[in-house]
VEXDREN-2710 file (C-alpha; in Angstrom, 1 decimal):
% VEXDREN-2710
k/r/px/py/pz
1/MET/-26.6/31.0/-149.5
2/ASP/-23.9/32.5/-152.2
3/ALA/-21.5/34.3/-152.1
4/GLN/-22.4/37.0/-154.8
5/ALA/-25.3/37.2/-152.8
6/HIS/-23.6/38.2/-149.6
7/PRO/-20.2/39.6/-150.0
8/GLU/-19.3/39.8/-146.4
9/SER/-19.6/36.2/-146.3
10/ALA/-17.0/35.5/-149.5
11/PRO/-13.6/33.9/-148.9
12/PHE/-10.4/36.5/-149.0
13/ASP/-8.9/36.9/-151.4
14/THR/-7.2/40.6/-151.9
15/ASP/-7.8/39.8/-155.9
16/GLN/-11.1/40.3/-155.7
17/MET/-10.8/44.0/-154.2
18/LYS/-10.7/46.6/-156.8
19/PRO/-8.0/48.9/-155.9
20/ARG/-10.4/52.4/-155.9
21/ASP/-12.8/49.5/-153.9
22/VAL/-9.7/49.6/-150.7
23/ARG/-9.0/52.9/-150.7
24/ALA/-12.9/54.0/-150.5
25/ILE/-12.9/51.8/-147.4
26/MET/-9.6/53.0/-146.0
27/PHE/-11.4/57.1/-146.3
28/GLY/-14.6/55.3/-143.8
29/LEU/-11.8/54.0/-141.4
30/MET/-9.7/57.4/-141.6
31/THR/-13.3/59.2/-141.3
32/ALA/-14.6/57.0/-138.6
33/MET/-10.6/56.8/-137.2
34/MET/-10.6/60.6/-136.9
35/LEU/-13.6/60.9/-134.8
36/ALA/-11.6/59.1/-131.9
37/ALA/-8.8/60.6/-132.9
38/LEU/-9.6/64.2/-132.0
39/ASP/-11.7/63.5/-129.1
40/THR/-8.7/62.1/-127.0
41/THR/-5.9/65.1/-128.0
42/ILE/-8.9/67.9/-127.4
43/ILE/-9.8/67.1/-124.2
44/SER/-6.6/67.4/-123.0
45/PRO/-5.9/71.8/-122.1
46/ALA/-9.9/71.8/-121.5
47/MET/-9.3/69.9/-118.9
48/PRO/-8.3/72.2/-116.2
49/THR/-11.3/74.9/-117.5
50/ILE/-13.6/71.5/-116.7
51/GLY/-13.1/71.6/-113.2
52/ARG/-13.1/74.8/-112.5
53/ASP/-16.2/75.5/-114.2
54/LEU/-17.5/71.9/-112.8
55/GLY/-16.0/72.8/-109.4
56/ASP/-14.4/69.8/-108.9
57/ILE/-10.7/69.4/-109.6
58/GLY/-10.1/66.0/-107.4
59/ASN/-12.2/63.9/-109.5
60/LEU/-10.4/65.6/-113.4
61/PRO/-8.1/62.6/-114.0
62/TRP/-12.0/60.3/-114.1
63/ILE/-12.9/62.2/-117.5
64/VAL/-9.9/60.5/-119.2
65/THR/-9.9/57.2/-116.4
66/ALA/-14.1/56.6/-117.1
67/TYR/-13.6/56.5/-121.4
68/LEU/-10.5/54.8/-120.8
69/LEU/-12.1/52.2/-117.8
70/VAL/-14.9/51.5/-120.6
71/SER/-13.0/50.7/-123.5
72/THR/-10.8/48.6/-122.1
73/ALA/-13.2/46.6/-120.8
74/LEU/-15.8/46.6/-123.8
75/THR/-12.0/45.9/-126.4
76/PRO/-11.8/42.1/-126.5
77/LEU/-15.8/41.6/-126.6
78/TYR/-16.1/43.8/-129.9
79/GLY/-12.7/42.1/-130.8
80/LYS/-15.2/38.6/-130.5
81/VAL/-18.6/39.9/-131.5
82/ALA/-16.6/41.1/-135.3
83/ASP/-15.3/37.1/-135.4
84/ILE/-18.8/36.4/-135.1
85/ARG/-20.9/38.6/-137.1
86/GLY/-18.4/40.8/-139.5
87/ARG/-17.0/44.0/-139.4
88/ARG/-19.4/46.5/-140.4
89/VAL/-22.4/46.6/-138.1
90/VAL/-19.8/46.1/-135.4
91/ILE/-17.9/49.4/-136.4
92/MET/-21.5/51.2/-137.4
93/PHE/-22.6/50.7/-133.8
94/ALA/-19.1/51.4/-132.0
95/VAL/-19.8/55.0/-133.7
96/GLY/-23.2/55.3/-133.2
97/VAL/-22.7/54.7/-129.4
98/PHE/-19.8/57.4/-129.4
99/LEU/-21.9/59.8/-131.2
100/LEU/-24.3/59.7/-128.1
101/GLY/-22.1/59.6/-125.0
102/SER/-20.3/62.5/-127.4
103/LEU/-24.2/64.6/-127.2
104/ALA/-24.4/62.9/-123.5
105/CYS/-20.9/64.9/-122.6
106/ALA/-21.7/67.8/-123.6
107/LEU/-24.8/68.8/-121.5
108/ALA/-23.2/67.4/-118.8
109/PRO/-24.2/69.2/-115.2
110/ASN/-21.3/68.3/-113.2
111/MET/-18.4/66.2/-113.0
112/LEU/-20.8/62.3/-112.7
113/ALA/-22.7/63.2/-115.3
114/LEU/-19.6/64.0/-117.3
115/ALA/-17.9/60.7/-115.7
116/LEU/-20.5/58.9/-117.0
117/ALA/-21.1/60.0/-120.2
118/ARG/-17.0/59.5/-120.9
119/GLY/-18.4/56.0/-120.3
120/LEU/-20.5/55.5/-122.7
121/GLN/-18.3/57.5/-125.2
122/GLY/-15.8/55.1/-123.9
123/VAL/-18.3/52.3/-125.4
124/GLY/-18.0/53.2/-128.9
125/GLY/-14.0/54.4/-128.7
126/ALA/-13.4/50.6/-127.8
127/GLY/-15.1/49.6/-131.2
128/VAL/-13.9/52.4/-133.5
129/PHE/-9.8/52.0/-133.1
130/ALA/-9.9/48.4/-132.6
131/MET/-12.2/47.7/-135.4
132/SER/-11.0/50.1/-138.2
133/GLN/-6.9/48.3/-137.3
134/THR/-8.9/44.7/-137.9
135/ILE/-11.1/45.7/-140.9
136/ILE/-7.4/46.8/-143.0
137/GLY/-5.7/43.3/-141.9
138/ASP/-8.7/42.2/-143.4
139/ILE/-7.9/44.1/-146.3
140/VAL/-4.5/44.9/-147.2
141/PRO/-1.4/41.2/-146.7
142/PRO/1.1/42.1/-143.8
143/LYS/3.3/42.7/-146.1
144/GLU/1.5/45.8/-147.9
145/ARG/0.4/47.1/-144.4
146/PRO/3.4/49.3/-143.4
147/LYS/2.1/51.5/-146.5
148/TYR/-1.9/51.7/-145.1
149/GLN/0.4/53.1/-141.8
150/VAL/1.0/56.8/-143.5
151/TYR/-3.1/56.9/-143.6
152/THR/-3.0/55.8/-140.0
153/SER/-0.5/58.8/-139.5
154/ALA/-1.6/60.9/-141.0
155/VAL/-4.9/60.9/-139.4
156/TRP/-3.5/60.9/-135.8
157/MET/-1.5/64.4/-137.3
158/ILE/-4.1/65.7/-138.1
159/ALA/-5.6/65.4/-134.9
160/ASN/-3.2/65.9/-132.8
161/ILE/-2.3/69.3/-134.5
162/ALA/-6.4/70.5/-135.1
163/GLY/-7.2/68.9/-130.9
164/PRO/-5.0/70.6/-128.6
165/VAL/-5.7/74.3/-130.8
166/LEU/-9.2/74.1/-130.6
167/GLY/-9.4/72.0/-127.3
168/GLY/-7.4/75.1/-126.4
169/VAL/-9.4/77.6/-128.2
170/PHE/-13.1/76.2/-127.4
171/ALA/-11.9/76.2/-123.0
172/GLU/-10.7/79.7/-123.0
173/TYR/-13.0/81.8/-125.4
174/THR/-16.3/79.9/-125.7
175/HIS/-17.7/76.8/-123.3
176/TRP/-15.9/73.5/-122.9
177/SER/-18.4/71.7/-124.3
178/MET/-17.9/72.4/-127.6
179/ILE/-15.1/69.7/-127.8
180/PHE/-18.1/67.5/-127.4
181/TRP/-20.8/69.3/-129.9
182/ILE/-17.8/69.2/-132.9
183/ASN/-18.6/65.6/-132.6
184/LEU/-21.5/65.3/-133.6
185/PRO/-21.2/66.6/-137.7
186/ILE/-17.8/64.7/-138.1
187/GLY/-19.7/61.6/-137.0
188/ALA/-22.6/61.7/-138.6
189/VAL/-19.9/61.9/-142.0
190/ALA/-18.3/58.7/-141.1
191/LEU/-21.7/56.7/-140.6
192/LEU/-22.9/57.9/-144.5
193/MET/-19.0/56.5/-145.4
194/LEU/-19.5/53.5/-143.6
195/ASN/-22.7/52.4/-144.9
196/GLY/-21.7/52.2/-147.9
197/ARG/-18.3/50.0/-149.2
198/LEU/-17.9/47.8/-146.1
199/LYS/-20.3/46.1/-147.4
200/LEU/-17.9/44.1/-149.2
201/ILE/-15.6/43.5/-146.4
202/PRO/-15.1/39.9/-146.2
203/ARG/-15.6/37.4/-143.6
204/HIS/-13.2/35.1/-141.8
205/GLU/-16.0/34.2/-138.5
206/ARG/-15.5/31.0/-136.8
207/PRO/-18.3/30.0/-134.2
208/HIS/-17.5/32.1/-130.9
209/ALA/-19.0/32.4/-127.3
210/LEU/-19.0/35.5/-126.0
211/ASP/-17.5/35.7/-122.3
212/ILE/-20.5/38.3/-120.1
213/PRO/-19.5/36.9/-116.7
214/GLY/-15.8/37.8/-117.6
215/THR/-16.2/40.7/-119.4
216/VAL/-18.9/41.9/-115.9
217/MET/-15.6/40.7/-113.9
218/MET/-13.3/42.4/-116.2
219/ILE/-14.8/45.9/-115.1
220/VAL/-15.6/45.3/-112.0
221/ALA/-11.9/44.7/-111.9
222/SER/-10.4/47.6/-113.9
223/THR/-13.2/50.2/-111.3
224/LEU/-12.0/49.0/-108.1
225/LEU/-8.3/48.9/-109.1
226/LEU/-8.7/52.6/-110.6
227/LEU/-11.1/53.9/-108.0
228/ALA/-8.0/52.7/-105.7
229/LEU/-6.0/54.4/-107.3
230/SER/-7.8/57.3/-108.1
231/TRP/-8.6/58.0/-104.5
232/GLY/-6.1/57.2/-102.3
233/GLY/-3.8/60.3/-101.2
234/VAL/-7.1/62.1/-102.5
235/ARG/-10.5/61.2/-100.9
236/HIS/-8.8/59.3/-98.4
237/PRO/-5.2/58.0/-96.8
238/TRP/-3.2/55.6/-98.8
239/LEU/-2.9/53.1/-94.9
240/SER/-7.0/53.7/-94.6
241/ALA/-9.3/50.9/-94.3
242/SER/-11.3/52.5/-97.5
243/SER/-8.1/52.3/-99.4
244/LEU/-7.1/49.0/-98.4
245/GLY/-9.8/47.0/-99.1
246/LEU/-10.7/48.2/-102.5
247/PHE/-7.0/47.6/-103.1
248/ALA/-8.1/44.0/-101.4
249/GLY/-11.6/43.9/-103.6
250/ALA/-9.5/44.9/-106.9
251/ALA/-6.6/42.0/-106.2
252/VAL/-9.7/39.4/-105.5
253/ALA/-12.0/40.6/-108.3
254/TRP/-7.9/40.6/-110.9
255/ALA/-7.9/36.5/-109.2
256/LEU/-11.2/35.6/-110.1
257/VAL/-10.1/37.2/-114.4
258/ILE/-7.8/34.8/-114.3
259/TRP/-9.6/32.2/-113.0
260/ARG/-12.1/33.0/-115.6
261/GLN/-9.8/32.9/-118.2
262/LYS/-8.3/29.2/-117.4
263/THR/-11.8/28.2/-116.8
264/ALA/-13.9/29.3/-119.5
265/ALA/-15.1/27.3/-122.6
266/GLU/-14.1/30.2/-124.5
267/PRO/-12.4/32.6/-122.0
268/LEU/-12.6/36.8/-122.9
269/ILE/-9.0/36.7/-123.3
270/PRO/-7.7/33.3/-124.2
271/LEU/-4.9/31.7/-123.6
272/THR/-4.0/30.3/-127.3
273/VAL/-3.5/33.8/-128.5
274/LEU/-1.4/35.2/-125.9
275/ALA/0.8/32.3/-125.5
276/ASN/2.2/33.3/-129.5
277/PRO/5.0/34.9/-128.4
278/VAL/5.1/37.9/-131.0
279/VAL/1.8/38.8/-129.6
280/ARG/2.5/38.3/-126.3
281/SER/5.6/40.7/-126.6
282/GLY/3.8/42.6/-128.7
283/ALA/0.3/43.6/-126.3
284/LEU/2.9/44.3/-123.2
285/THR/5.3/46.2/-124.7
286/MET/1.9/48.6/-125.6
287/PHE/0.4/48.6/-122.3
288/PHE/3.8/50.0/-120.6
289/ALA/4.9/52.2/-123.7
290/MET/1.3/53.6/-124.1
291/ALA/0.6/53.6/-119.9
292/SER/3.8/56.4/-120.4
293/TYR/2.6/58.4/-123.1
294/VAL/-0.7/58.5/-122.8
295/ALA/-0.6/60.0/-119.0
296/LEU/1.3/62.5/-119.9
297/THR/-0.8/63.7/-123.2
298/ILE/-3.0/64.1/-120.0
299/TYR/-1.0/66.3/-117.4
300/LEU/1.4/67.6/-119.9
301/PRO/-1.0/70.5/-120.6
302/ILE/-1.6/71.2/-116.4
303/TYR/2.0/70.8/-116.4
304/LEU/2.3/73.6/-118.7
305/GLN/-0.4/76.0/-117.4
306/THR/1.0/75.6/-114.3
307/LEU/4.7/75.3/-113.6
308/GLY/5.5/76.5/-117.3
309/ARG/2.8/79.4/-116.6
310/LEU/1.5/79.3/-120.3
311/SER/-2.9/80.7/-120.9
312/VAL/-5.4/77.7/-121.7
313/SER/-4.3/78.0/-125.7
314/ALA/-0.7/78.3/-125.1
315/SER/-0.3/74.9/-123.4
316/GLY/-2.6/73.7/-126.2
317/LEU/-0.8/74.6/-129.1
318/ALA/1.9/73.5/-126.8
319/LEU/1.3/70.2/-126.6
320/ILE/1.2/69.8/-130.5
321/PRO/4.5/68.9/-130.7
322/LEU/4.0/65.6/-128.4
323/LEU/1.3/64.9/-130.5
324/VAL/1.9/65.8/-134.1
325/PHE/5.5/64.1/-134.3
326/THR/4.4/59.9/-133.5
327/SER/3.0/60.5/-137.3
328/PHE/6.6/61.3/-138.4
329/GLY/8.1/59.0/-135.8
330/ALA/4.8/56.3/-137.6
331/ALA/5.9/57.2/-140.9
332/ALA/9.2/57.0/-140.7
333/ALA/9.2/54.0/-139.3
334/ALA/6.4/52.1/-141.3
335/ARG/8.8/52.9/-144.6
336/SER/11.5/50.8/-142.7
337/MET/9.4/48.1/-142.2
338/HIS/8.2/48.0/-146.1
339/LYS/12.2/47.8/-147.6
340/THR/14.1/46.1/-144.6
341/PRO/13.3/42.8/-142.1
342/ARG/15.3/44.0/-139.5
343/TYR/12.3/46.7/-138.7
344/LYS/12.8/46.4/-134.6
345/ARG/15.7/49.1/-134.8
346/LEU/14.1/52.0/-135.0
347/PRO/11.4/50.9/-132.2
348/MET/13.7/50.5/-130.2
349/ALA/16.6/53.6/-130.7
350/GLY/13.4/55.4/-129.8
351/LEU/11.7/54.0/-126.9
352/VAL/15.4/54.6/-125.3
353/ILE/15.4/58.3/-126.1
354/SER/11.7/58.8/-125.0
355/ALA/12.7/57.0/-121.8
356/LEU/15.7/59.4/-122.0
357/ALA/13.7/62.6/-122.1
358/LEU/10.9/61.4/-119.4
359/VAL/14.9/61.0/-117.2
360/ALA/15.9/64.7/-118.4
361/MET/12.1/66.4/-117.4
362/ALA/12.6/64.3/-113.9
363/ALA/15.4/65.5/-112.9
364/TRP/14.6/69.1/-114.3
365/PRO/11.1/69.8/-114.0
366/GLN/11.6/73.8/-114.2
367/MET/13.0/73.4/-116.9
368/PRO/12.2/76.6/-119.7
369/VAL/9.5/75.8/-122.0
370/TRP/11.3/75.3/-124.7
371/ALA/13.2/72.7/-122.9
372/ALA/10.6/70.9/-122.0
373/LEU/9.1/71.0/-125.9
374/VAL/12.7/69.4/-127.1
375/ALA/12.6/66.9/-124.4
376/THR/8.7/66.1/-126.0
377/THR/9.0/66.7/-129.3
378/LEU/11.4/63.6/-129.2
379/ILE/9.6/61.4/-127.0
380/SER/6.7/61.6/-129.7
381/LEU/9.1/60.5/-132.1
382/GLY/10.6/57.5/-130.0
383/ILE/6.9/56.3/-129.1
384/GLY/5.7/57.3/-132.8
385/ALA/7.8/54.8/-134.3
386/LEU/6.5/51.7/-131.5
387/PHE/2.6/52.1/-133.2
388/PRO/2.9/50.2/-136.9
389/VAL/5.5/47.7/-136.2
390/ILE/3.8/46.2/-133.1
391/ASN/0.4/46.7/-135.2
392/VAL/1.6/44.9/-137.8
393/ALA/3.8/42.2/-136.8
394/MET/0.7/40.9/-134.6
395/GLN/-1.6/40.6/-137.4
396/ALA/0.9/38.8/-139.5
397/ALA/1.5/36.3/-136.8
398/THR/-1.8/36.2/-136.0
399/PRO/-4.5/33.7/-138.2
400/ARG/-6.9/35.8/-139.9
401/HIS/-10.0/34.5/-138.1
402/GLU/-8.4/35.5/-134.9
403/LEU/-7.4/38.6/-137.0
404/GLY/-10.2/40.7/-134.1
405/THR/-9.9/39.3/-131.5
406/THR/-6.0/39.7/-131.4
407/THR/-6.0/43.4/-132.2
408/ALA/-8.4/43.6/-129.6
409/LEU/-6.6/42.2/-127.4
410/LEU/-4.3/44.5/-128.3
411/PHE/-5.8/47.7/-127.2
412/PHE/-7.3/46.1/-124.5
413/LEU/-3.7/46.1/-122.9
414/ARG/-2.9/49.4/-124.4
415/SER/-5.8/51.0/-123.3
416/LEU/-5.4/49.1/-119.6
417/GLY/-2.0/50.4/-119.0
418/ALA/-2.8/54.7/-120.0
419/ALA/-5.6/54.4/-117.0
420/ILE/-4.2/53.0/-114.5
421/MET/-1.2/55.0/-115.4
422/VAL/-3.6/57.9/-115.5
423/ALA/-4.9/57.6/-112.4
424/VAL/-1.7/56.9/-110.9
425/TYR/-0.6/60.5/-111.9
426/GLY/-3.6/62.0/-111.0
427/ALA/-3.1/60.2/-107.2
428/ILE/1.1/61.9/-107.5
429/LEU/-0.3/65.1/-109.0
430/LEU/-3.6/65.5/-106.8
431/GLY/-3.0/63.5/-103.5
432/GLY/-1.4/64.3/-99.9
433/GLY/-3.2/67.8/-100.3
434/GLY/-2.6/71.1/-102.3
435/GLY/-2.0/69.9/-105.6
436/ALA/-6.5/70.5/-106.3
437/GLU/-5.6/73.6/-105.0
438/ALA/-3.0/74.0/-106.8
439/ILE/-4.2/74.0/-110.1
440/SER/-7.1/75.6/-109.1
441/SER/-5.3/78.8/-108.0
442/HIS/-1.9/78.3/-111.0
443/ARG/-1.4/81.7/-111.6
444/ALA/-1.1/82.6/-108.0
445/ALA/1.6/83.3/-106.6
446/GLY/3.8/80.4/-104.5
447/VAL/2.5/77.3/-106.8
448/ASP/6.0/76.0/-106.1
449/ALA/5.3/75.9/-102.7
450/SER/2.6/73.2/-102.8
451/GLY/5.3/71.0/-103.7
452/LEU/4.0/71.0/-107.8
453/PRO/8.1/70.5/-109.1
454/ASP/8.1/68.0/-107.0
455/ARG/5.2/66.2/-108.3
456/PHE/5.7/66.4/-111.3
457/SER/9.8/65.0/-111.2
458/LEU/8.2/62.2/-109.7
459/MET/5.1/61.2/-112.3
460/PHE/7.7/62.0/-115.0
461/ALA/10.5/59.5/-113.7
462/LEU/7.7/56.9/-113.3
463/GLY/6.7/58.1/-117.3
464/ALA/10.4/56.8/-117.6
465/ALA/10.0/53.8/-116.0
466/GLY/7.6/52.6/-118.0
467/PHE/9.2/53.6/-121.6
468/ALA/12.4/51.2/-119.8
469/VAL/9.8/48.2/-119.7
470/ALA/8.3/48.5/-122.8
471/ALA/11.8/48.6/-124.2
472/TRP/12.9/45.3/-123.1
473/PHE/9.4/43.4/-123.8
474/PHE/10.2/44.8/-127.5
475/TRP/14.0/43.1/-126.7
476/MET/11.5/39.9/-126.3
477/LEU/9.5/40.6/-130.0
478/GLU/10.4/37.8/-132.5
479/GLU/11.2/40.1/-135.8
480/ARG/9.9/37.6/-138.0
481/PRO/9.6/37.9/-141.7
482/LEU/5.8/39.5/-143.1
483/PHE/4.8/38.2/-145.7
484/GLY/2.7/38.8/-148.5
485/PRO/-1.3/37.8/-149.1
486/GLU/-1.0/34.5/-147.2
487/ALA/0.6/35.4/-144.3
488/ALA/-2.0/34.1/-141.9
489/SER/-4.2/31.8/-143.2
490/GLY/-4.8/29.8/-140.5
END
């Protein structure tokens, strides 16, 4: 069959795509990304309300970890399928499943149902982010990608402003289920837009085998680890037979995952991809950086509602600096990356500043709200500068036929790190007795007697350590030059 009859099979050539086609595809991708980006920011200020309404504060972290767990395990699989079948059908499927999960979340009658529905959302969310970045890598040469990262930054800025505000307002003045109902009209628009111009996307597929056993092992290993971290000190003492059994099971399961990656004919995470030093350093940087950042975005509203004594809606507004200024950091890094080959300097400085800001919050957990907002603004600027640099550097160092797999690996590790840190933060905040009760009655007197300042101090210190480790791996990343359309011809 000829290439004209099947545009997705045509060889990639940036000259074959008209600028208006690229702009139209980017607009469709940004709409899909807005759907998933809004969902990550809108839920944070509503979490305490959801926990109290459903009568289950103790399992509150599973609203986030269930989503991250499923999306983490499935992201590499999305990359493989996209490299086999093309990007369009995969991202359409992802958006559709995300909308189905949103409907289930809105109708959830209890925390278990909500966690399961969030897992279904995660099935779709894994594909939306990974495929959007992969498609950008398909249609834009590496040297030009930093400019297009501004579009991504704009989407996140809008989501980061609207999400916390809407989440707080919905939870306080209407009903928390509105944070999921709002996804349906946005998703419908995204599906309509994606079904057109995405047919022009070129394909660079090579035969791949889907490692279903490896995927199942990954899900089991991730689930056992997150259960151990989430239930330890909350449902079961850390040294109880149940907790030790979960950790032992997780260790065995991860050993099997490693064995599978070494022995499978085509593993879920190919060792050839990890052998690339740029990919390896970049992925590990994002693993630790996103672990600290995502966990902070989830638990900062609880911190502001308890120690800061803010209302639900006010805590949503106070979350905006942590989320919005990532876009400014990303835009600054993208412009720098386009103009100078020394593109590591700004993100490295950002990581150091982010770590120091969290050290200050750990040393002074009861700082005034204004001081906490200054600290989180610095963190936001610092971590934002990292996003475009890691993404573009990894894609530029990857052959085109492995672009989907490499991009999926990046999202896999950043999601895994976030899921682990969210569970750890939850165990610190809710474990040991008193934490859940203090959150449930955070406006009552005597909250400090429950030890919340010490719990938040430990959380912030752990986040600072995560940023420090991320800075070390980023220092090790090779600063290769970015080329034009033939950068990764593979």
